[in-house]
Phi, psi and omega in degrees: 000142180285158191295326180280010182092175177262135167272108169251125185248127166309171175311116181222155188280122181250358176212140163237120182057045179061029179233134181297139168280087193298329184297320173297311183298315183295319183298312178304312182295328186287339180265003192237130185294320174252074184300322182298317173299318183292324183291318168312305174311308180302311180295326177295322179288329183284317178298314173304319177297321180293320183294314177308321182294317187297317185289324184293319178294327173298314173302312177303313174301313194289311191247354178089144181307313188292316176296317178298320176292327176295335179272000178280157180302326181273339197287000000 
C-alpha cells in the first residue's frame, strides 16, 4: 500500500469507444501525490490491455471464436 493510502474504486468505465472519460481520470489524479507518475503507470496498463485485446481478436480471426474459447481454462 502506498503511504497516502489506496484508492479503491468500484468498477468504473474509464473509456467509451476508445476515448478517455476525463472526469474519472481527473478525479484520480487529484487524489494522488505523484499524479504524473500515476498517470504514466495508468496509461501503460491501458496500453497493455489494448495489446491483449488486439491479440485476442487476432486469435479469434485466425482460429475461430469457438476454437479459441475451447483452448481457454474455462472453455
